[in-house]
ChimeraX commands (.cxc) that place a marker at each C-alpha (Angstrom):
marker #1 position 40.69,-34.90,90.01 radius 0.5
marker #1 position 43.60,-35.80,87.74 radius 0.5
marker #1 position 45.36,-39.16,87.93 radius 0.5
marker #1 position 48.25,-37.83,90.04 radius 0.5
marker #1 position 45.85,-36.52,92.69 radius 0.5
marker #1 position 43.83,-39.73,92.67 radius 0.5
marker #1 position 47.00,-41.79,92.94 radius 0.5
marker #1 position 47.89,-40.21,96.28 radius 0.5
marker #1 position 44.40,-40.81,97.68 radius 0.5
marker #1 position 44.16,-44.39,96.39 radius 0.5
marker #1 position 47.54,-45.30,97.90 radius 0.5
marker #1 position 46.85,-43.46,101.15 radius 0.5
marker #1 position 43.59,-45.30,101.88 radius 0.5
marker #1 position 44.86,-48.60,100.42 radius 0.5
marker #1 position 41.86,-49.07,98.12 radius 0.5
marker #1 position 40.99,-52.67,97.32 radius 0.5
marker #1 position 38.37,-52.01,94.63 radius 0.5
marker #1 position 38.14,-49.46,91.81 radius 0.5
marker #1 position 34.83,-49.01,89.98 radius 0.5
marker #1 position 35.08,-46.71,86.97 radius 0.5
marker #1 position 32.94,-45.56,84.07 radius 0.5
marker #1 position 34.13,-45.97,80.48 radius 0.5
marker #1 position 34.77,-42.22,80.23 radius 0.5
marker #1 position 37.49,-42.64,82.88 radius 0.5
marker #1 position 39.31,-45.52,81.19 radius 0.5
marker #1 position 42.30,-43.29,80.35 radius 0.5
marker #1 position 42.58,-42.09,83.95 radius 0.5
marker #1 position 42.43,-45.69,85.10 radius 0.5
marker #1 position 45.35,-46.53,82.79 radius 0.5
marker #1 position 47.40,-43.70,84.28 radius 0.5
marker #1 position 46.56,-44.87,87.80 radius 0.5
marker #1 position 47.77,-48.38,87.00 radius 0.5
marker #1 position 51.34,-47.05,86.74 radius 0.5
marker #1 position 51.41,-45.70,90.30 radius 0.5
marker #1 position 48.89,-47.82,92.22 radius 0.5
marker #1 position 48.18,-51.48,92.85 radius 0.5
marker #1 position 44.43,-51.93,93.27 radius 0.5
marker #1 position 43.65,-55.68,93.47 radius 0.5
marker #1 position 40.15,-55.50,92.01 radius 0.5
marker #1 position 39.00,-53.21,89.19 radius 0.5
marker #1 position 35.61,-53.12,87.54 radius 0.5
marker #1 position 34.39,-51.13,84.54 radius 0.5
marker #1 position 30.74,-50.13,84.46 radius 0.5
marker #1 position 30.87,-50.66,80.69 radius 0.5
marker #1 position 31.15,-54.40,81.40 radius 0.5
marker #1 position 28.38,-54.48,84.02 radius 0.5
marker #1 position 25.54,-55.92,81.92 radius 0.5
marker #1 position 27.75,-58.59,80.37 radius 0.5
marker #1 position 29.25,-59.58,83.71 radius 0.5
marker #1 position 25.78,-59.77,85.24 radius 0.5
marker #1 position 24.52,-62.05,82.45 radius 0.5
marker #1 position 27.51,-64.42,82.81 radius 0.5
marker #1 position 27.57,-64.46,86.61 radius 0.5
marker #1 position 27.05,-67.72,88.45 radius 0.5
marker #1 position 25.31,-67.86,91.83 radius 0.5
marker #1 position 27.94,-67.59,94.54 radius 0.5
marker #1 position 28.01,-68.51,98.20 radius 0.5
marker #1 position 25.90,-66.39,100.56 radius 0.5
marker #1 position 27.67,-63.29,101.86 radius 0.5
marker #1 position 29.58,-63.56,105.10 radius 0.5
marker #1 position 27.57,-62.19,108.01 radius 0.5
marker #1 position 30.01,-59.58,109.25 radius 0.5
marker #1 position 28.70,-57.55,112.15 radius 0.5
marker #1 position 29.23,-53.84,111.62 radius 0.5
marker #1 position 29.07,-51.68,114.71 radius 0.5
marker #1 position 28.09,-48.02,114.97 radius 0.5
marker #1 position 31.74,-46.97,115.19 radius 0.5
marker #1 position 32.75,-48.95,112.09 radius 0.5
marker #1 position 34.08,-46.76,109.29 radius 0.5
marker #1 position 31.35,-45.97,106.78 radius 0.5
marker #1 position 33.53,-44.00,104.37 radius 0.5
marker #1 position 36.65,-41.86,104.07 radius 0.5
marker #1 position 36.22,-38.33,102.74 radius 0.5
marker #1 position 39.35,-36.50,101.68 radius 0.5
marker #1 position 39.76,-32.87,102.69 radius 0.5
marker #1 position 41.78,-30.30,100.79 radius 0.5
marker #1 position 44.46,-30.66,103.48 radius 0.5
marker #1 position 46.28,-28.03,105.52 radius 0.5
marker #1 position 49.78,-29.12,104.49 radius 0.5
marker #1 position 49.30,-29.48,100.75 radius 0.5
marker #1 position 48.22,-33.12,100.86 radius 0.5
marker #1 position 44.58,-34.24,101.24 radius 0.5
marker #1 position 43.70,-35.78,104.60 radius 0.5
marker #1 position 41.28,-38.68,104.90 radius 0.5
marker #1 position 38.46,-37.99,107.37 radius 0.5
marker #1 position 37.07,-41.24,108.79 radius 0.5
marker #1 position 33.27,-41.09,108.91 radius 0.5
marker #1 position 31.61,-43.68,111.15 radius 0.5
marker #1 position 28.23,-45.30,110.67 radius 0.5
marker #1 position 26.98,-43.56,113.80 radius 0.5
marker #1 position 27.82,-40.15,112.32 radius 0.5
marker #1 position 25.96,-40.94,109.11 radius 0.5
marker #1 position 22.85,-42.22,110.90 radius 0.5
marker #1 position 22.64,-39.29,113.30 radius 0.5
marker #1 position 23.18,-36.83,110.47 radius 0.5
marker #1 position 20.25,-38.49,108.68 radius 0.5
marker #1 position 18.04,-38.30,111.77 radius 0.5
marker #1 position 18.91,-34.67,112.52 radius 0.5
marker #1 position 18.42,-33.59,108.91 radius 0.5
marker #1 position 15.11,-35.44,108.57 radius 0.5
marker #1 position 13.80,-33.91,111.80 radius 0.5
marker #1 position 15.16,-30.39,111.15 radius 0.5
marker #1 position 13.80,-30.10,107.62 radius 0.5
marker #1 position 10.72,-32.27,108.09 radius 0.5
marker #1 position 11.72,-34.70,105.33 radius 0.5
marker #1 position 9.29,-37.50,104.42 radius 0.5
marker #1 position 8.95,-40.37,101.97 radius 0.5
marker #1 position 7.16,-37.94,99.63 radius 0.5
marker #1 position 10.24,-35.76,99.17 radius 0.5
marker #1 position 12.17,-35.70,95.89 radius 0.5
marker #1 position 15.61,-34.10,95.76 radius 0.5
marker #1 position 18.05,-33.66,92.87 radius 0.5
marker #1 position 21.76,-33.98,93.69 radius 0.5
marker #1 position 23.76,-31.39,91.77 radius 0.5
marker #1 position 26.73,-31.22,94.16 radius 0.5
marker #1 position 29.66,-33.68,93.88 radius 0.5
marker #1 position 29.22,-36.81,95.96 radius 0.5
marker #1 position 32.89,-36.83,96.94 radius 0.5
marker #1 position 32.01,-33.76,99.05 radius 0.5
marker #1 position 30.26,-34.01,102.41 radius 0.5
marker #1 position 27.57,-31.66,101.10 radius 0.5
marker #1 position 26.73,-33.82,98.11 radius 0.5
marker #1 position 26.80,-37.05,100.06 radius 0.5
marker #1 position 25.31,-36.15,103.42 radius 0.5
marker #1 position 23.34,-32.89,103.10 radius 0.5
marker #1 position 20.36,-34.54,101.42 radius 0.5
marker #1 position 21.31,-37.74,99.59 radius 0.5
marker #1 position 21.55,-40.06,102.61 radius 0.5
marker #1 position 18.86,-38.24,104.66 radius 0.5
marker #1 position 16.37,-38.51,101.78 radius 0.5
marker #1 position 17.14,-42.23,101.50 radius 0.5
marker #1 position 16.69,-42.54,105.27 radius 0.5
marker #1 position 13.26,-40.89,105.01 radius 0.5
marker #1 position 12.29,-43.18,102.11 radius 0.5
marker #1 position 12.19,-40.39,99.52 radius 0.5
marker #1 position 13.61,-40.23,96.01 radius 0.5
marker #1 position 16.94,-38.90,94.74 radius 0.5
marker #1 position 17.69,-37.73,91.19 radius 0.5
marker #1 position 21.27,-37.99,89.92 radius 0.5
marker #1 position 22.82,-36.11,87.00 radius 0.5
marker #1 position 26.20,-36.62,85.34 radius 0.5
marker #1 position 26.54,-32.92,84.51 radius 0.5
marker #1 position 24.82,-29.65,85.32 radius 0.5
marker #1 position 22.83,-27.91,82.60 radius 0.5
marker #1 position 20.66,-24.97,83.75 radius 0.5
marker #1 position 17.82,-25.57,81.30 radius 0.5
marker #1 position 17.69,-29.34,81.66 radius 0.5
marker #1 position 17.88,-29.28,85.46 radius 0.5
marker #1 position 15.07,-26.71,85.72 radius 0.5
marker #1 position 12.93,-28.92,83.51 radius 0.5
marker #1 position 13.84,-31.92,85.68 radius 0.5
marker #1 position 12.78,-30.06,88.83 radius 0.5
marker #1 position 9.33,-29.47,87.33 radius 0.5
marker #1 position 8.87,-32.83,85.59 radius 0.5
marker #1 position 9.95,-34.90,88.61 radius 0.5
marker #1 position 8.13,-32.77,91.18 radius 0.5
marker #1 position 11.22,-31.93,93.23 radius 0.5
marker #1 position 10.48,-30.72,96.75 radius 0.5
marker #1 position 13.85,-29.88,98.34 radius 0.5
marker #1 position 16.76,-28.45,96.34 radius 0.5
marker #1 position 20.32,-27.93,97.54 radius 0.5
marker #1 position 22.82,-25.93,95.54 radius 0.5
marker #1 position 25.71,-23.49,95.72 radius 0.5
marker #1 position 25.40,-19.76,94.93 radius 0.5
marker #1 position 26.94,-20.23,91.47 radius 0.5
marker #1 position 24.24,-22.75,90.58 radius 0.5
marker #1 position 21.45,-20.39,91.65 radius 0.5
marker #1 position 23.11,-17.60,89.64 radius 0.5
marker #1 position 23.15,-19.77,86.51 radius 0.5
marker #1 position 19.48,-20.62,86.97 radius 0.5
marker #1 position 18.66,-16.95,87.39 radius 0.5
marker #1 position 20.20,-16.22,83.97 radius 0.5
marker #1 position 18.32,-19.05,82.25 radius 0.5
marker #1 position 15.25,-18.20,80.14 radius 0.5
marker #1 position 13.80,-21.52,81.35 radius 0.5
marker #1 position 13.47,-20.13,84.90 radius 0.5
marker #1 position 10.34,-18.06,84.16 radius 0.5
marker #1 position 8.67,-21.09,82.55 radius 0.5
marker #1 position 9.41,-23.50,85.42 radius 0.5
marker #1 position 6.67,-24.58,87.82 radius 0.5
marker #1 position 8.13,-24.60,91.34 radius 0.5
marker #1 position 4.81,-25.27,93.07 radius 0.5
marker #1 position 6.03,-28.49,94.72 radius 0.5
marker #1 position 9.32,-27.04,95.98 radius 0.5
marker #1 position 9.32,-26.55,99.76 radius 0.5
marker #1 position 12.94,-25.46,100.21 radius 0.5
marker #1 position 15.73,-23.95,98.14 radius 0.5
marker #1 position 18.91,-24.29,100.21 radius 0.5
marker #1 position 22.22,-22.62,99.37 radius 0.5
marker #1 position 25.52,-23.74,100.88 radius 0.5
marker #1 position 29.21,-24.19,100.24 radius 0.5
marker #1 position 29.86,-20.43,100.10 radius 0.5
marker #1 position 28.20,-17.23,101.32 radius 0.5
marker #1 position 25.11,-16.43,99.26 radius 0.5
marker #1 position 25.16,-12.76,98.11 radius 0.5
marker #1 position 22.21,-10.72,99.37 radius 0.5
marker #1 position 21.34,-9.46,95.83 radius 0.5
marker #1 position 21.09,-13.09,94.68 radius 0.5
marker #1 position 18.70,-13.95,97.51 radius 0.5
marker #1 position 16.61,-10.86,96.75 radius 0.5
marker #1 position 16.46,-11.76,93.05 radius 0.5
marker #1 position 15.15,-15.23,93.90 radius 0.5
marker #1 position 12.56,-13.83,96.29 radius 0.5
marker #1 position 11.29,-11.60,93.49 radius 0.5
marker link #1:1,2 radius 0.2
marker link #1:2,3 radius 0.2
marker link #1:3,4 radius 0.2
marker link #1:4,5 radius 0.2
marker link #1:5,6 radius 0.2
marker link #1:6,7 radius 0.2
marker link #1:7,8 radius 0.2
marker link #1:8,9 radius 0.2
marker link #1:9,10 radius 0.2
marker link #1:10,11 radius 0.2
marker link #1:11,12 radius 0.2
marker link #1:12,13 radius 0.2
marker link #1:13,14 radius 0.2
marker link #1:14,15 radius 0.2
marker link #1:15,16 radius 0.2
marker link #1:16,17 radius 0.2
marker link #1:17,18 radius 0.2
marker link #1:18,19 radius 0.2
marker link #1:19,20 radius 0.2
marker link #1:20,21 radius 0.2
marker link #1:21,22 radius 0.2
marker link #1:22,23 radius 0.2
marker link #1:23,24 radius 0.2
marker link #1:24,25 radius 0.2
marker link #1:25,26 radius 0.2
marker link #1:26,27 radius 0.2
marker link #1:27,28 radius 0.2
marker link #1:28,29 radius 0.2
marker link #1:29,30 radius 0.2
marker link #1:30,31 radius 0.2
marker link #1:31,32 radius 0.2
marker link #1:32,33 radius 0.2
marker link #1:33,34 radius 0.2
marker link #1:34,35 radius 0.2
marker link #1:35,36 radius 0.2
marker link #1:36,37 radius 0.2
marker link #1:37,38 radius 0.2
marker link #1:38,39 radius 0.2
marker link #1:39,40 radius 0.2
marker link #1:40,41 radius 0.2
marker link #1:41,42 radius 0.2
marker link #1:42,43 radius 0.2
marker link #1:43,44 radius 0.2
marker link #1:44,45 radius 0.2
marker link #1:45,46 radius 0.2
marker link #1:46,47 radius 0.2
marker link #1:47,48 radius 0.2
marker link #1:48,49 radius 0.2
marker link #1:49,50 radius 0.2
marker link #1:50,51 radius 0.2
marker link #1:51,52 radius 0.2
marker link #1:52,53 radius 0.2
marker link #1:53,54 radius 0.2
marker link #1:54,55 radius 0.2
marker link #1:55,56 radius 0.2
marker link #1:56,57 radius 0.2
marker link #1:57,58 radius 0.2
marker link #1:58,59 radius 0.2
marker link #1:59,60 radius 0.2
marker link #1:60,61 radius 0.2
marker link #1:61,62 radius 0.2
marker link #1:62,63 radius 0.2
marker link #1:63,64 radius 0.2
marker link #1:64,65 radius 0.2
marker link #1:65,66 radius 0.2
marker link #1:66,67 radius 0.2
marker link #1:67,68 radius 0.2
marker link #1:68,69 radius 0.2
marker link #1:69,70 radius 0.2
marker link #1:70,71 radius 0.2
marker link #1:71,72 radius 0.2
marker link #1:72,73 radius 0.2
marker link #1:73,74 radius 0.2
marker link #1:74,75 radius 0.2
marker link #1:75,76 radius 0.2
marker link #1:76,77 radius 0.2
marker link #1:77,78 radius 0.2
marker link #1:78,79 radius 0.2
marker link #1:79,80 radius 0.2
marker link #1:80,81 radius 0.2
marker link #1:81,82 radius 0.2
marker link #1:82,83 radius 0.2
marker link #1:83,84 radius 0.2
marker link #1:84,85 radius 0.2
marker link #1:85,86 radius 0.2
marker link #1:86,87 radius 0.2
marker link #1:87,88 radius 0.2
marker link #1:88,89 radius 0.2
marker link #1:89,90 radius 0.2
marker link #1:90,91 radius 0.2
marker link #1:91,92 radius 0.2
marker link #1:92,93 radius 0.2
marker link #1:93,94 radius 0.2
marker link #1:94,95 radius 0.2
marker link #1:95,96 radius 0.2
marker link #1:96,97 radius 0.2
marker link #1:97,98 radius 0.2
marker link #1:98,99 radius 0.2
marker link #1:99,100 radius 0.2
marker link #1:100,101 radius 0.2
marker link #1:101,102 radius 0.2
marker link #1:102,103 radius 0.2
marker link #1:103,104 radius 0.2
marker link #1:104,105 radius 0.2
marker link #1:105,106 radius 0.2
marker link #1:106,107 radius 0.2
marker link #1:107,108 radius 0.2
marker link #1:108,109 radius 0.2
marker link #1:109,110 radius 0.2
marker link #1:110,111 radius 0.2
marker link #1:111,112 radius 0.2
marker link #1:112,113 radius 0.2
marker link #1:113,114 radius 0.2
marker link #1:114,115 radius 0.2
marker link #1:115,116 radius 0.2
marker link #1:116,117 radius 0.2
marker link #1:117,118 radius 0.2
marker link #1:118,119 radius 0.2
marker link #1:119,120 radius 0.2
marker link #1:120,121 radius 0.2
marker link #1:121,122 radius 0.2
marker link #1:122,123 radius 0.2
marker link #1:123,124 radius 0.2
marker link #1:124,125 radius 0.2
marker link #1:125,126 radius 0.2
marker link #1:126,127 radius 0.2
marker link #1:127,128 radius 0.2
marker link #1:128,129 radius 0.2
marker link #1:129,130 radius 0.2
marker link #1:130,131 radius 0.2
marker link #1:131,132 radius 0.2
marker link #1:132,133 radius 0.2
marker link #1:133,134 radius 0.2
marker link #1:134,135 radius 0.2
marker link #1:135,136 radius 0.2
marker link #1:136,137 radius 0.2
marker link #1:137,138 radius 0.2
marker link #1:138,139 radius 0.2
marker link #1:139,140 radius 0.2
marker link #1:140,141 radius 0.2
marker link #1:141,142 radius 0.2
marker link #1:142,143 radius 0.2
marker link #1:143,144 radius 0.2
marker link #1:144,145 radius 0.2
marker link #1:145,146 radius 0.2
marker link #1:146,147 radius 0.2
marker link #1:147,148 radius 0.2
marker link #1:148,149 radius 0.2
marker link #1:149,150 radius 0.2
marker link #1:150,151 radius 0.2
marker link #1:151,152 radius 0.2
marker link #1:152,153 radius 0.2
marker link #1:153,154 radius 0.2
marker link #1:154,155 radius 0.2
marker link #1:155,156 radius 0.2
marker link #1:156,157 radius 0.2
marker link #1:157,158 radius 0.2
marker link #1:158,159 radius 0.2
marker link #1:159,160 radius 0.2
marker link #1:160,161 radius 0.2
marker link #1:161,162 radius 0.2
marker link #1:162,163 radius 0.2
marker link #1:163,164 radius 0.2
marker link #1:164,165 radius 0.2
marker link #1:165,166 radius 0.2
marker link #1:166,167 radius 0.2
marker link #1:167,168 radius 0.2
marker link #1:168,169 radius 0.2
marker link #1:169,170 radius 0.2
marker link #1:170,171 radius 0.2
marker link #1:171,172 radius 0.2
marker link #1:172,173 radius 0.2
marker link #1:173,174 radius 0.2
marker link #1:174,175 radius 0.2
marker link #1:175,176 radius 0.2
marker link #1:176,177 radius 0.2
marker link #1:177,178 radius 0.2
marker link #1:178,179 radius 0.2
marker link #1:179,180 radius 0.2
marker link #1:180,181 radius 0.2
marker link #1:181,182 radius 0.2
marker link #1:182,183 radius 0.2
marker link #1:183,184 radius 0.2
marker link #1:184,185 radius 0.2
marker link #1:185,186 radius 0.2
marker link #1:186,187 radius 0.2
marker link #1:187,188 radius 0.2
marker link #1:188,189 radius 0.2
marker link #1:189,190 radius 0.2
marker link #1:190,191 radius 0.2
marker link #1:191,192 radius 0.2
marker link #1:192,193 radius 0.2
marker link #1:193,194 radius 0.2
marker link #1:194,195 radius 0.2
marker link #1:195,196 radius 0.2
marker link #1:196,197 radius 0.2
marker link #1:197,198 radius 0.2
marker link #1:198,199 radius 0.2
marker link #1:199,200 radius 0.2
marker link #1:200,201 radius 0.2
marker link #1:201,202 radius 0.2
marker link #1:202,203 radius 0.2
marker link #1:203,204 radius 0.2
view
């Protein structure tokens, strides 16, 4: 998202904390002109801040109930402006339980996350359920067909979620024929209808 789009969301949800990577420093500067976020933290300063930190008081024991807001996900909006969907803790937990039971996830599962985590699919389809099951998640900053196929083999991935475009890019990669998928239990496509020819190509 560009700064103007982020500005609307930040002001709408009244964000109190902004955590940003050094590659987004310019966007953060643009945001400063239209937002007033009290606390801002650059990941580039994390190690230094950690080394200089002094022990603080113990955290306040705030009771969080099942209906407490876990996060706000912004939709594309039906009137031109994104709408914030309030996701409760109960929703997240039951999504985890249902996904773990439905797909038979266990602590032995390893899943790469290639979908954006500001989408419900990236955040809740497997990331939180795998954590709930005690499994392992692999994160990537960018998608590269060759590197991700190698990662799937090297890390022993067992459940893989993607969109049709991703599976199409893998299909065109020369690395595909060299990749060992013996530990993969599920390839799952979502986000858009998966063309029948694409499914047939993967079966072959």
